[in-house]
N, CA, C and O atoms as a DFTB+ gen file, in Angstrom:
628 C
 N C O
     1  1       0.848      -1.166       0.000
     2  2       0.000       0.000       0.000
     3  2       0.892       1.227       0.000
     4  3       1.782       1.367       0.839
     5  1       0.648       2.093      -0.931
     6  2       1.504       3.250      -1.093
     7  2       1.434       4.205       0.091
     8  3       2.442       4.813       0.452
     9  1       0.269       4.345       0.694
    10  2       0.159       5.294       1.803
    11  2       0.250       4.620       3.168
    12  3       0.109       5.291       4.190
    13  1       0.482       3.314       3.209
    14  2       0.686       2.603       4.452
    15  2      -0.558       2.404       5.290
    16  3      -0.454       1.957       6.433
    17  1      -1.733       2.718       4.766
    18  2      -2.966       2.589       5.546
    19  2      -3.328       1.127       5.726
    20  3      -3.203       0.323       4.802
    21  1      -3.777       0.794       6.923
    22  2      -4.272      -0.544       7.208
    23  2      -5.635      -0.379       7.856
    24  3      -5.760       0.250       8.906
    25  1      -6.650      -0.943       7.230
    26  2      -8.014      -0.802       7.743
    27  2      -8.201      -1.676       8.973
    28  3      -7.896      -2.868       8.947
    29  1      -8.701      -1.082      10.047
    30  2      -8.996      -1.849      11.252
    31  2     -10.440      -2.302      11.267
    32  3     -10.755      -3.330      11.867
    33  1     -11.326      -1.559      10.621
    34  2     -12.735      -1.914      10.521
    35  2     -13.037      -2.289       9.086
    36  3     -12.263      -1.984       8.178
    37  1     -14.166      -2.951       8.884
    38  2     -14.582      -3.259       7.526
    39  2     -14.863      -1.955       6.793
    40  3     -15.472      -1.051       7.364
    41  1     -14.435      -1.841       5.545
    42  2     -14.697      -0.608       4.806
    43  2     -16.190      -0.465       4.484
    44  3     -16.896      -1.457       4.304
    45  1     -16.652       0.781       4.416
    46  2     -18.037       1.031       4.030
    47  2     -18.202       0.930       2.523
    48  3     -19.279       0.592       2.033
    49  1     -17.142       1.220       1.793
    50  2     -17.205       1.227       0.344
    51  2     -15.847       0.850      -0.220
    52  3     -14.816       1.325       0.256
    53  1     -15.848       0.002      -1.227
    54  2     -14.632      -0.287      -1.975
    55  2     -14.871       0.221      -3.377
    56  3     -15.820      -0.188      -4.046
    57  1     -14.009       1.111      -3.818
    58  2     -14.133       1.754      -5.125
    59  2     -12.860       1.471      -5.889
    60  3     -11.787       1.935      -5.503
    61  1     -12.964       0.718      -6.963
    62  2     -11.782       0.328      -7.730
    63  2     -11.782       1.057      -9.062
    64  3     -12.781       1.058      -9.781
    65  1     -10.656       1.675      -9.384
    66  2     -10.468       2.291     -10.696
    67  2      -9.301       1.576     -11.351
    68  3      -8.212       1.500     -10.782
    69  1      -9.524       1.061     -12.530
    70  2      -8.476       0.418     -13.293
    71  2      -8.379       1.150     -14.619
    72  3      -9.374       1.260     -15.336
    73  1      -7.204       1.650     -14.955
    74  2      -7.023       2.413     -16.190
    75  2      -6.065       1.639     -17.090
    76  3      -4.913       1.400     -16.727
    77  1      -6.549       1.252     -18.262
    78  2      -5.688       0.553     -19.222
    79  2      -4.493       1.421     -19.587
    80  3      -4.612       2.637     -19.737
    81  1      -3.363       0.788     -19.725
    82  2      -2.149       1.404     -20.228
    83  2      -1.600       2.507     -19.328
    84  3      -0.706       3.237     -19.756
    85  1      -2.090       2.656     -18.116
    86  2      -1.576       3.682     -17.212
    87  2      -0.377       3.123     -16.462
    88  3      -0.514       2.228     -15.627
    89  1       0.788       3.653     -16.765
    90  2       1.996       3.211     -16.076
    91  2       1.925       3.601     -14.615
    92  3       1.379       4.650     -14.271
    93  1       2.471       2.765     -13.762
    94  2       2.413       2.993     -12.329
    95  2       3.073       4.273     -11.856
    96  3       2.678       4.811     -10.821
    97  1       4.071       4.786     -12.581
    98  2       4.769       5.992     -12.146
    99  2       4.026       7.285     -12.468
   100  3       4.372       8.337     -11.931
   101  1       3.015       7.229     -13.329
   102  2       2.367       8.460     -13.780
   103  2       1.510       9.129     -12.714
   104  3       1.373      10.353     -12.724
   105  1       0.931       8.366     -11.800
   106  2       0.139       8.999     -10.737
   107  2       1.013       9.915      -9.891
   108  3       0.614      11.038      -9.584
   109  1       2.199       9.453      -9.513
   110  2       3.102      10.292      -8.724
   111  2       3.669      11.441      -9.570
   112  3       3.819      12.560      -9.079
   113  1       3.977      11.165     -10.820
   114  2       4.546      12.201     -11.685
   115  2       3.605      13.394     -11.828
   116  3       4.052      14.541     -11.828
   117  1       2.307      13.131     -11.950
   118  2       1.341      14.208     -12.177
   119  2       0.499      14.540     -10.943
   120  3      -0.504      15.245     -11.044
   121  1       0.908      14.033      -9.784
   122  2       0.150      14.247      -8.556
   123  2      -0.130      15.731      -8.296
   124  3      -1.244      16.081      -7.905
   125  1       0.836      16.587      -8.499
   126  2       0.688      18.013      -8.245
   127  2      -0.332      18.697      -9.129
   128  3      -0.760      19.810      -8.826
   129  1      -0.734      18.053     -10.219
   130  2      -1.713      18.652     -11.122
   131  2      -3.142      18.184     -10.839
   132  3      -4.087      18.674     -11.456
   133  1      -3.303      17.243      -9.913
   134  2      -4.632      16.740      -9.589
   135  2      -5.337      17.696      -8.640
   136  3      -4.725      18.238      -7.720
   137  1      -6.638      17.901      -8.873
   138  2      -7.433      18.730      -7.974
   139  2      -7.703      18.012      -6.664
   140  3      -7.517      16.799      -6.575
   141  1      -8.145      18.753      -5.635
   142  2      -8.302      18.166      -4.295
   143  2      -9.457      17.170      -4.170
   144  3      -9.472      16.373      -3.232
   145  1     -10.416      17.196      -5.083
   146  2     -11.609      16.356      -4.921
   147  2     -11.663      15.162      -5.869
   148  3     -12.697      14.499      -5.946
   149  1     -10.611      14.875      -6.574
   150  2     -10.620      13.768      -7.519
   151  2      -9.602      12.710      -7.160
   152  3      -9.643      12.127      -6.077
   153  1      -8.678      12.469      -8.094
   154  2      -7.661      11.440      -7.911
   155  2      -6.807      11.736      -6.674
   156  3      -6.458      10.816      -5.935
   157  1      -6.470      12.994      -6.442
   158  2      -5.666      13.355      -5.265
   159  2      -6.368      12.904      -3.982
   160  3      -5.734      12.341      -3.089
   161  1      -7.680      13.153      -3.894
   162  2      -8.444      12.738      -2.707
   163  2      -8.383      11.222      -2.536
   164  3      -8.172      10.732      -1.426
   165  1      -8.564      10.485      -3.618
   166  2      -8.513       9.024      -3.533
   167  2      -7.133       8.541      -3.096
   168  3      -7.026       7.599      -2.312
   169  1      -6.084       9.177      -3.597
   170  2      -4.730       8.768      -3.232
   171  2      -4.394       9.127      -1.788
   172  3      -3.726       8.355      -1.099
   173  1      -4.847      10.280      -1.326
   174  2      -4.508      10.719       0.029
   175  2      -5.364      10.056       1.099
   176  3      -4.870       9.762       2.187
   177  1      -6.647       9.814       0.807
   178  2      -7.564       9.299       1.818
   179  2      -7.990       7.856       1.588
   180  3      -8.722       7.285       2.397
   181  1      -7.541       7.274       0.506
   182  2      -7.873       5.881       0.215
   183  2      -6.624       5.032       0.235
   184  3      -5.627       5.393       0.861
   185  1      -6.675       3.920      -0.439
   186  2      -5.529       3.025      -0.571
   187  2      -5.286       2.851      -2.059
   188  3      -6.215       2.594      -2.825
   189  1      -4.055       2.990      -2.455
   190  2      -3.728       2.730      -3.847
   191  2      -2.417       1.963      -3.902
   192  3      -1.604       2.008      -2.978
   193  1      -2.239       1.267      -4.999
   194  2      -1.061       0.431      -5.176
   195  2      -0.250       1.000      -6.338
   196  3      -0.770       1.153      -7.443
   197  1       1.017       1.312      -6.092
   198  2       1.847       1.870      -7.157
   199  2       2.833       0.852      -7.720
   200  3       3.651       1.188      -8.577
   201  1       2.761      -0.382      -7.249
   202  2       3.664      -1.412      -7.754
   203  2       2.998      -2.778      -7.589
   204  3       3.524      -3.647      -6.893
   205  1       1.850      -2.966      -8.225
   206  2       1.097      -4.217      -8.117
   207  2       1.352      -5.081      -9.350
   208  3       1.523      -4.571     -10.457
   209  1       1.373      -6.392      -9.141
   210  2       1.636      -7.321     -10.241
   211  2       0.681      -8.499     -10.163
   212  3       0.244      -8.892      -9.081
   213  1       0.363      -9.058     -11.325
   214  2      -0.429     -10.280     -11.396
   215  2       0.510     -11.477     -11.360
   216  3       1.645     -11.396     -11.831
   217  1       0.040     -12.579     -10.805
   218  2       0.833     -13.806     -10.802
   219  2       0.483     -14.687     -12.005
   220  3       0.937     -15.827     -12.095
   221  1      -0.320     -14.158     -12.921
   222  2      -0.662     -14.917     -14.130
   223  2      -0.174     -14.153     -15.360
   224  3       0.032     -12.941     -15.310
   225  1       0.007     -14.874     -16.451
   226  2       0.580     -14.265     -17.647
   227  2      -0.473     -13.809     -18.647
   228  3      -0.260     -12.819     -19.348
   229  1      -1.591     -14.496     -18.729
   230  2      -2.615     -14.163     -19.710
   231  2      -3.361     -12.919     -19.232
   232  3      -3.976     -12.954     -18.167
   233  1      -3.322     -11.824     -19.987
   234  2      -3.807     -10.549     -19.458
   235  2      -4.971      -9.952     -20.245
   236  3      -4.992      -8.742     -20.471
   237  1      -5.930     -10.755     -20.664
   238  2      -7.136     -10.181     -21.253
   239  2      -7.876      -9.386     -20.183
   240  3      -7.696      -9.622     -18.988
   241  1      -8.698      -8.455     -20.614
   242  2      -9.326      -7.492     -19.701
   243  2     -10.065      -8.135     -18.541
   244  3      -9.794      -7.812     -17.385
   245  1     -10.985      -9.031     -18.822
   246  2     -11.829      -9.564     -17.753
   247  2     -11.024     -10.385     -16.744
   248  3     -11.376     -10.434     -15.565
   249  1      -9.958     -11.021     -17.195
   250  2      -9.122     -11.791     -16.272
   251  2      -8.473     -10.858     -15.250
   252  3      -8.538     -11.111     -14.046
   253  1      -7.851      -9.788     -15.725
   254  2      -7.201      -8.836     -14.831
   255  2      -8.186      -8.128     -13.924
   256  3      -7.923      -7.971     -12.732
   257  1      -9.324      -7.695     -14.468
   258  2     -10.318      -7.002     -13.648
   259  2     -10.852      -7.907     -12.542
   260  3     -11.006      -7.469     -11.401
   261  1     -11.134      -9.159     -12.872
   262  2     -11.664     -10.075     -11.871
   263  2     -10.613     -10.384     -10.812
   264  3     -10.933     -10.472      -9.627
   265  1      -9.367     -10.548     -11.229
   266  2      -8.293     -10.800     -10.272
   267  2      -8.105      -9.601      -9.351
   268  3      -7.954      -9.769      -8.141
   269  1      -8.114      -8.399      -9.908
   270  2      -7.973      -7.194      -9.090
   271  2      -9.139      -7.050      -8.113
   272  3      -8.928      -6.717      -6.946
   273  1     -10.363      -7.297      -8.577
   274  2     -11.550      -7.091      -7.741
   275  2     -11.699      -8.149      -6.655
   276  3     -12.197      -7.853      -5.569
   277  1     -11.270      -9.386      -6.936
   278  2     -11.476     -10.469      -5.973
   279  2     -10.226     -10.832      -5.191
   280  3     -10.320     -11.374      -4.089
   281  1      -9.059     -10.541      -5.746
   282  2      -7.815     -10.974      -5.129
   283  2      -7.497     -12.430      -5.421
   284  3      -6.461     -12.933      -4.986
   285  1      -8.366     -13.112      -6.146
   286  2      -8.171     -14.529      -6.466
   287  2      -7.591     -14.678      -7.867
   288  3      -7.968     -13.949      -8.785
   289  1      -6.689     -15.607      -8.023
   290  2      -6.101     -15.887      -9.325
   291  2      -7.128     -16.599     -10.223
   292  3      -8.086     -17.182      -9.717
   293  1      -6.935     -16.555     -11.549
   294  2      -7.895     -17.161     -12.477
   295  2      -8.232     -18.622     -12.165
   296  3      -9.386     -19.024     -12.318
   297  1      -7.270     -19.412     -11.739
   298  2      -7.541     -20.824     -11.437
   299  2      -8.529     -20.964     -10.287
   300  3      -9.243     -21.964     -10.215
   301  1      -8.587     -19.986      -9.388
   302  2      -9.495     -20.053      -8.246
   303  2     -10.842     -19.397      -8.547
   304  3     -11.879     -19.906      -8.120
   305  1     -10.848     -18.262      -9.284
   306  2     -12.111     -17.564      -9.516
   307  2     -12.784     -17.965     -10.824
   308  3     -13.936     -17.599     -11.055
   309  1     -12.094     -18.706     -11.680
   310  2     -12.733     -19.306     -12.840
   311  2     -12.821     -18.452     -14.088
   312  3     -13.272     -18.946     -15.121
   313  1     -12.414     -17.204     -14.043
   314  2     -12.460     -16.349     -15.234
   315  2     -11.095     -16.441     -15.905
   316  3     -10.115     -15.874     -15.421
   317  1     -11.041     -17.165     -17.030
   318  2      -9.761     -17.436     -17.670
   319  2      -9.673     -16.862     -19.088
   320  3      -8.671     -17.069     -19.772
   321  1     -10.698     -16.150     -19.530
   322  2     -10.659     -15.554     -20.855
   323  2     -11.828     -14.617     -21.074
   324  3     -12.835     -14.688     -20.370
   325  1     -11.688     -13.729     -22.061
   326  2     -12.775     -12.821     -22.414
   327  2     -13.901     -13.539     -23.146
   328  3     -15.037     -13.064     -23.154
   329  1     -13.601     -14.666     -23.753
   330  2     -14.548     -15.392     -24.589
   331  2     -14.499     -16.863     -24.201
   332  3     -13.417     -17.402     -23.970
   333  1     -15.653     -17.522     -24.124
   334  2     -15.682     -18.947     -23.816
   335  2     -16.895     -19.592     -24.469
   336  3     -17.860     -18.923     -24.839
   337  1     -16.816     -20.910     -24.599
   338  2     -17.904     -21.686     -25.184
   339  2     -18.633     -22.417     -24.075
   340  3     -18.020     -23.139     -23.288
   341  1     -19.940     -22.230     -24.014
   342  2     -20.784     -22.904     -23.022
   343  2     -21.425     -24.108     -23.708
   344  3     -22.303     -23.952     -24.556
   345  1     -20.985     -25.303     -23.338
   346  2     -21.503     -26.517     -23.978
   347  2     -22.996     -26.691     -23.748
   348  3     -23.723     -27.093     -24.657
   349  1     -23.455     -26.393     -22.541
   350  2     -24.877     -26.563     -22.222
   351  2     -25.749     -25.633     -23.069
   352  3     -26.789     -26.047     -23.582
   353  1     -25.321     -24.377     -23.211
   354  2     -26.092     -23.418     -24.011
   355  2     -25.841     -23.608     -25.506
   356  3     -26.639     -23.171     -26.336
   357  1     -24.732     -24.259     -25.842
   358  2     -24.413     -24.502     -27.245
   359  2     -23.990     -23.249     -27.997
   360  3     -24.219     -23.133     -29.201
   361  1     -23.369     -22.308     -27.282
   362  2     -22.934     -21.099     -27.965
   363  2     -21.754     -20.452     -27.241
   364  3     -21.437     -20.785     -26.099
   365  1     -21.124     -19.525     -27.941
   366  2     -19.995     -18.788     -27.404
   367  2     -20.503     -17.541     -26.693
   368  3     -21.443     -16.890     -27.150
   369  1     -19.872     -17.218     -25.574
   370  2     -20.226     -16.035     -24.803
   371  2     -19.026     -15.103     -24.725
   372  3     -17.884     -15.556     -24.649
   373  1     -19.284     -13.812     -24.744
   374  2     -18.278     -12.803     -24.446
   375  2     -18.506     -12.368     -23.007
   376  3     -19.632     -12.460     -22.518
   377  1     -17.476     -11.898     -22.312
   378  2     -17.584     -11.646     -20.880
   379  2     -18.616     -10.595     -20.497
   380  3     -19.055     -10.581     -19.347
   381  1     -19.021      -9.724     -21.398
   382  2     -20.069      -8.759     -21.065
   383  2     -21.339      -9.057     -21.863
   384  3     -22.125      -8.155     -22.153
   385  1     -21.529     -10.315     -22.208
   386  2     -22.712     -10.721     -22.964
   387  2     -23.900     -10.791     -22.015
   388  3     -24.215     -11.853     -21.478
   389  1     -24.544      -9.673     -21.816
   390  2     -25.669      -9.605     -20.896
   391  2     -26.722      -8.650     -21.437
   392  3     -26.608      -8.178     -22.568
   393  1     -27.732      -8.364     -20.648
   394  2     -28.833      -7.527     -21.102
   395  2     -28.378      -6.126     -21.508
   396  3     -28.851      -5.587     -22.508
   397  1     -27.469      -5.536     -20.742
   398  2     -27.024      -4.177     -21.046
   399  2     -26.210      -4.161     -22.332
   400  3     -26.364      -3.251     -23.147
   401  1     -25.346      -5.156     -22.527
   402  2     -24.564      -5.233     -23.757
   403  2     -25.478      -5.419     -24.965
   404  3     -25.301      -4.758     -25.989
   405  1     -26.454      -6.317     -24.847
   406  2     -27.390      -6.519     -25.965
   407  2     -28.178      -5.238     -26.252
   408  3     -28.444      -4.923     -27.412
   409  1     -28.549      -4.507     -25.214
   410  2     -29.276      -3.257     -25.377
   411  2     -28.436      -2.251     -26.169
   412  3     -28.951      -1.562     -27.049
   413  1     -27.133      -2.172     -25.851
   414  2     -26.266      -1.223     -26.554
   415  2     -26.068      -1.618     -28.018
   416  3     -25.883      -0.748     -28.870
   417  1     -26.106      -2.922     -28.321
   418  2     -25.903      -3.367     -29.701
   419  2     -27.172      -3.347     -30.533
   420  3     -27.108      -3.107     -31.739
   421  1     -28.337      -3.595     -29.914
   422  2     -29.575      -3.740     -30.678
   423  2     -30.538      -2.572     -30.503
   424  3     -31.514      -2.469     -31.246
   425  1     -30.285      -1.691     -29.539
   426  2     -31.157      -0.566     -29.192
   427  2     -32.532      -1.036     -28.732
   428  3     -33.507      -0.287     -28.802
   429  1     -32.607      -2.288     -28.259
   430  2     -33.853      -2.825     -27.707
   431  2     -33.681      -3.006     -26.204
   432  3     -32.925      -3.865     -25.749
   433  1     -34.400      -2.178     -25.439
   434  2     -34.276      -2.211     -23.988
   435  2     -34.844      -3.517     -23.429
   436  3     -35.876      -3.992     -23.902
   437  1     -34.179      -4.100     -22.425
   438  2     -34.700      -5.327     -21.811
   439  2     -35.916      -5.013     -20.943
   440  3     -36.059      -3.900     -20.438
   441  1     -36.786      -6.003     -20.777
   442  2     -37.931      -5.832     -19.891
   443  2     -37.474      -5.699     -18.447
   444  3     -38.036      -4.920     -17.678
   445  1     -36.464      -6.454     -18.088
   446  2     -35.934      -6.406     -16.732
   447  2     -34.478      -6.830     -16.762
   448  3     -34.094      -7.718     -17.523
   449  1     -33.676      -6.191     -15.933
   450  2     -32.272      -6.558     -15.799
   451  2     -32.092      -7.160     -14.409
   452  3     -32.463      -6.559     -13.400
   453  1     -31.521      -8.349     -14.378
   454  2     -31.255      -9.028     -13.110
   455  2     -29.758      -8.960     -12.855
   456  3     -28.953      -9.315     -13.715
   457  1     -29.396      -8.501     -11.666
   458  2     -27.991      -8.461     -11.253
   459  2     -27.756      -9.651     -10.326
   460  3     -28.497      -9.850      -9.363
   461  1     -26.735     -10.434     -10.617
   462  2     -26.405     -11.553      -9.744
   463  2     -24.903     -11.536      -9.498
   464  3     -24.154     -10.906     -10.244
   465  1     -24.470     -12.217      -8.468
   466  2     -23.059     -12.270      -8.144
   467  2     -22.713     -13.622      -7.563
   468  3     -23.584     -14.415      -7.205
   469  1     -21.419     -13.860      -7.480
   470  2     -20.908     -15.135      -6.977
   471  2     -20.404     -14.968      -5.554
   472  3     -19.990     -13.880      -5.152
   473  1     -20.442     -16.054      -4.798
   474  2     -19.897     -16.016      -3.441
   475  2     -18.387     -16.252      -3.495
   476  3     -17.808     -16.341      -4.578
   477  1     -17.765     -16.352      -2.349
   478  2     -16.308     -16.499      -2.267
   479  2     -15.805     -17.789      -2.911
   480  3     -14.631     -17.875      -3.269
   481  1     -16.666     -18.789      -3.063
   482  2     -16.285     -20.045      -3.714
   483  2     -16.696     -20.054      -5.185
   484  3     -16.718     -21.111      -5.816
   485  1     -17.025     -18.871      -5.739
   486  2     -17.431     -18.711      -7.142
   487  2     -18.691     -19.506      -7.464
   488  3     -18.855     -19.990      -8.583
   489  1     -19.570     -19.638      -6.493
   490  2     -20.864     -20.291      -6.699
   491  2     -21.947     -19.209      -6.781
   492  3     -21.805     -18.154      -6.164
   493  1     -23.014     -19.454      -7.526
   494  2     -24.070     -18.441      -7.616
   495  2     -24.572     -18.051      -6.227
   496  3     -24.874     -18.904      -5.392
   497  1     -24.650     -16.754      -6.007
   498  2     -25.130     -16.243      -4.719
   499  2     -26.450     -15.504      -4.965
   500  3     -27.300     -15.987      -5.712
   501  1     -26.616     -14.376      -4.360
   502  2     -27.859     -13.626      -4.468
   503  2     -28.047     -13.001      -5.847
   504  3     -27.089     -12.788      -6.590
   505  1     -29.306     -12.713      -6.167
   506  2     -29.654     -12.007      -7.393
   507  2     -30.755     -11.009      -7.060
   508  3     -31.620     -11.273      -6.225
   509  1     -30.710      -9.867      -7.720
   510  2     -31.699      -8.815      -7.498
   511  2     -32.046      -8.166      -8.828
   512  3     -31.215      -8.115      -9.734
   513  1     -33.281      -7.667      -8.948
   514  2     -33.586      -6.864     -10.134
   515  2     -32.885      -5.510     -10.022
   516  3     -32.742      -4.971      -8.925
   517  1     -32.453      -4.970     -11.146
   518  2     -31.902      -3.620     -11.187
   519  2     -33.090      -2.693     -11.422
   520  3     -33.798      -2.829     -12.420
   521  1     -33.306      -1.763     -10.515
   522  2     -34.482      -0.899     -10.550
   523  2     -34.118       0.500     -11.029
   524  3     -33.018       0.991     -10.779
   525  1     -35.060       1.130     -11.723
   526  2     -34.860       2.509     -12.161
   527  2     -34.916       3.430     -10.950
   528  3     -35.837       3.349     -10.138
   529  1     -33.917       4.309     -10.836
   530  2     -33.862       5.258      -9.728
   531  2     -35.113       6.131      -9.742
   532  3     -35.515       6.582     -10.814
   533  1     -35.735       6.384      -8.615
   534  2     -35.280       6.176      -7.241
   535  2     -35.792       4.876      -6.622
   536  3     -35.660       4.692      -5.412
   537  1     -36.366       3.979      -7.403
   538  2     -36.838       2.707      -6.862
   539  2     -35.660       1.821      -6.469
   540  3     -34.557       1.964      -6.996
   541  1     -35.910       0.909      -5.540
   542  2     -34.908      -0.066      -5.119
   543  2     -35.561      -1.441      -5.073
   544  3     -36.784      -1.555      -4.988
   545  1     -34.738      -2.478      -5.129
   546  2     -35.253      -3.845      -5.028
   547  2     -35.676      -4.101      -3.587
   548  3     -34.884      -3.923      -2.662
   549  1     -36.928      -4.519      -3.398
   550  2     -37.431      -4.816      -2.061
   551  2     -37.987      -6.230      -2.035
   552  3     -38.704      -6.654      -2.941
   553  1     -37.636      -6.954      -0.967
   554  2     -38.081      -8.332      -0.783
   555  2     -39.602      -8.343      -0.625
   556  3     -40.158      -7.554       0.139
   557  1     -40.266      -9.234      -1.345
   558  2     -41.730      -9.316      -1.319
   559  2     -42.274     -10.000      -0.070
   560  3     -43.483      -9.984       0.160
   561  1     -41.410     -10.597       0.735
   562  2     -41.844     -11.229       1.980
   563  2     -42.075     -12.717       1.868
   564  3     -42.345     -13.375       2.873
   565  1     -41.975     -13.265       0.672
   566  2     -42.113     -14.712       0.499
   567  2     -41.163     -15.160      -0.596
   568  3     -40.710     -14.353      -1.407
   569  1     -40.870     -16.428      -0.615
   570  2     -39.942     -16.955      -1.605
   571  2     -38.505     -16.878      -1.130
   572  3     -38.222     -16.374      -0.043
   573  1     -37.619     -17.373      -1.936
   574  2     -36.200     -17.436      -1.612
   575  2     -35.601     -16.033      -1.638
   576  3     -35.623     -15.387      -2.686
   577  1     -35.067     -15.540      -0.520
   578  2     -34.500     -14.190      -0.494
   579  2     -33.209     -14.053      -1.299
   580  3     -32.664     -12.955      -1.414
   581  1     -32.716     -15.163      -1.858
   582  2     -31.537     -15.103      -2.737
   583  2     -31.934     -15.046      -4.206
   584  3     -31.073     -14.897      -5.074
   585  1     -33.234     -15.164      -4.497
   586  2     -33.731     -15.234      -5.866
   587  2     -34.362     -13.899      -6.264
   588  3     -35.171     -13.343      -5.521
   589  1     -33.993     -13.393      -7.429
   590  2     -34.503     -12.107      -7.897
   591  2     -36.011     -12.089      -8.056
   592  3     -36.624     -11.027      -7.949
   593  1     -36.633     -13.250      -8.313
   594  2     -38.099     -13.278      -8.470
   595  2     -38.828     -13.005      -7.178
   596  3     -40.041     -12.793      -7.196
   597  1     -38.126     -13.002      -6.047
   598  2     -38.732     -12.700      -4.742
   599  2     -38.673     -11.213      -4.416
   600  3     -39.008     -10.809      -3.302
   601  1     -38.250     -10.395      -5.377
   602  2     -38.103      -8.957      -5.188
   603  2     -38.905      -8.206      -6.235
   604  3     -39.149      -8.708      -7.332
   605  1     -39.304      -7.011      -5.883
   606  2     -39.923      -6.101      -6.849
   607  2     -39.327      -4.726      -6.651
   608  3     -38.765      -4.423      -5.598
   609  1     -39.453      -3.900      -7.670
   610  2     -38.927      -2.536      -7.611
   611  2     -39.988      -1.629      -6.980
   612  3     -41.144      -1.621      -7.404
   613  1     -39.582      -0.873      -5.968
   614  2     -40.481       0.038      -5.295
   615  2     -39.679       1.176      -4.685
   616  3     -38.465       1.065      -4.514
   617  1     -40.345       2.251      -4.363
   618  2     -39.679       3.355      -3.679
   619  2     -39.270       2.892      -2.297
   620  3     -40.002       2.145      -1.648
   621  1     -38.111       3.327      -1.844
   622  2     -37.592       2.917      -0.553
   623  2     -38.532       3.368       0.564
   624  3     -39.012       4.501       0.577
   625  1     -38.784       2.438       1.515
   626  2     -39.669       2.749       2.635
   627  2     -39.147       3.896       3.464
   628  3     -39.777       4.283       4.448
């Protein structure tokens, strides 16, 4: 850690910025030109790494981003390429092949976007509908609280 900070409590927010092709020395080189409320604030009051390395050689985007975000190497977190073939689905997938990506390519908005994530063992965990602001996903009171179908979009209580 460049600033030597060690968190004693769980953080309230983890905010990761990854910039392609940004050499590690450039943040310090241009530090004096950063305003107080942007990158300078993140560097002074957050944690940043000025000499971080991956232990894997294959450096496609999604592999590096997932490794940075999880701290797990590709063999443990399962993301080993930007593109893969799903035998069960019988088709090739790109790492951002989802409702938002299809919307950007076809200009056809999805009826609903479901956000899901994996647990620490890379197994499917909770899922929630993505709601239009200011609505939020609220549990309907019945059904599996890990399943997006048990939630609806509503204004926060």
